[in-house]
N, C-alpha and C positions, 0 to 999 in steps of 0.2 A: 434368018431366024433374030439377028440381033436388032435388026429395024423394027420386027415385030413387038418385042419384049419393049422397045423406046415407046412406041406407040401406045401400048397396052399398059403403059406403069402408070400413066395419068389417069386412066379408067377408076383405080381404086384410091385416088389422094385422099385424105381426110377433109372435111368440111372448111374446116379453119385454115387450111393451106391453098385454097384456091385464090388466086391475085383480086385483088378486089379494087377498082377503079374509083368507083361513085363514091365509096365508103372514105378513100383518102383525100378527098378534094377539100380543099379548104373552104369555110363558108362564104371568104371574099376572095376574089383573084387577089392575088400579092402584088401584082402589079399596076393592073389599071383600077381596083378597089370595087371592081364590079363584084354584084352578088352571084353566085352559082348555082343555078337553079336546075334540078334534076326532074324531067320531065317523067311520069308516073299515068298520067291519064292526059288524052289529046282531045283539044277542042272538039265538039261536035260529035265525041266517040260515047258510047254507052259502059265502054270497057274500062275498069281501074288495075291497074298492076302496080305491086308493090316490089321495092328491090330487094332481094333475099342476101343479106350479108354473105352467109354460109356458101351460098353456091357462087354468088358472085353473077346473079342475074336476074331478070325481072318474070315474076311469076302473075298470071292473072288471080285476081283475087276477089273479084268483085265484078258485077254487073249492073246497072243502072236499070231502073223499071223501063217498061215500055213509056215512050213518049218523053223521057229524060234523056239529057246529054250533058256534058260539062260544057258552061259555056266560054272557058279559055282553057288552055293548058295549065295543069294543076300536077303540082310534084312537091319534091320536100328540099330543104337546104342542107348539104352535108355538113358533117361535122358538127352538128348541132342534137339536142335532145331535148324535147319538150317535157312540161310536167304529165303528160299523159305515157312519157317514155318512149315517145317516137319522134324521129327528126322533125322538125317545125314545118308545117305545111305553108306552102307558096303556090298562089293564082297569077301565072304570067299573062299579061296583056301584049298580044302581037298579032301582025297582020295575017297571018296564017298558023295552022297548027304544025307544031314540030312532029315528032316520033316519039316514043316512048325510050327512055334512057338519054335522050339529047339532053347536054349540058345548055342551059339559054343564058348567056352574058347579061344580067338584068339591073334596072336600078329599083330599088324599094320607094315606094309612094305613100304607103301608110300600111296599116293592118285592122283588120275587124277584131277586136278583141273581145272573146267569147268564153263562155263556161259550156263543159258539155257533160251531162249527167247519163251515165251508163244505166243499164237494164237492173243492176245490181244497186243503184242508188248513190253509187260512187260520184261525186262532182270533182272536175278538174280543169284547169284553164287549158283552152284549146283554140289559140288565137289563129287566124289566118291572114298571114301576110300578102299583100298585094304588091304585085313587081310589073313594070314595065320592061319587056324586051329591049336591050341598048339600040338594037338595029332595028326598032319598029318605026315605019312612018306614021301608021294611023293614030298611034298613041305617044310618041316620042316628046312631044311638047308638054305633057303630063308630069309636074312634078310633085303632085300629092292629090291623096284623093280629093281632094277640093276642086280639082282642075276635070275630073269626070262628072259627067250628066249624073245627079243626084239619084235619078232613078235606076241608073245602071248599077249605084253600089247597093240600094235597096234590093234590087234583083240579085244580086251576087249575095247577098244576108239569106232572101228567101232560097236561094238553091241550097245552103249550104245548111238551113233549117231544114227542108224536105229532104235531102241526100241522108242527112243523119238519123230523120223519121221512120224512116222506110228501115233501117237499120235496128230501130228500139233505142236510137241514142235522142237523148234532147240537147238542142245546140241552141243556146241563148246569147246573142249579142249582148254584149254590156256597155260598148263604147266603139270610138274610131280613133286609129293614133294617124299622126302623120309620119312622115319620113325617117326622122330623127328616132322617135319615140321606137320604129320600127326596127331600124339598124338598132338600137338597143336591146330590146328584145332578143334578136339574133345572137348579138355579143355577150348575152347572158345566158344563153343556151347553147354555146360552144363547149365543146367537152366531150 
């Protein structure tokens, strides 16, 4: 009976008491300085998951339309909050897809600075940071967006425009930034 009580005790824990690994991660690794990117959508997949801080797990929150898929692993930077109230978004270029919930040590190479207008008419900044997985062979030499084929960056911008359009949101790129500016965006969003 004692063992059974021990097991059932966790069933009724309040939401805020669940241990939360991803939300306690720093944006940058304290030893290496690498960016910690947490994957929510895997390259080639239509599924978008979102980390639920209350329960400490990932929940399916969206599915892309038929024929669409994420061009690279997409996720968030822990311990940050953007103008839209969510953690900062990051697209991680790497050789093979990871899995939902994976923490990918990455190097920032830039950002697509953008404004996002909701159906309600409210407009907020919602930049998309671009990073390269530290262990990537294919993209390992990229130090900035300028090192990528220009058509690839345009295709990434187009993906985010159409991804948001289907949700009734207008995503408008307003500029591109280099790695230093991208790192400053992360530091400004810590908290």
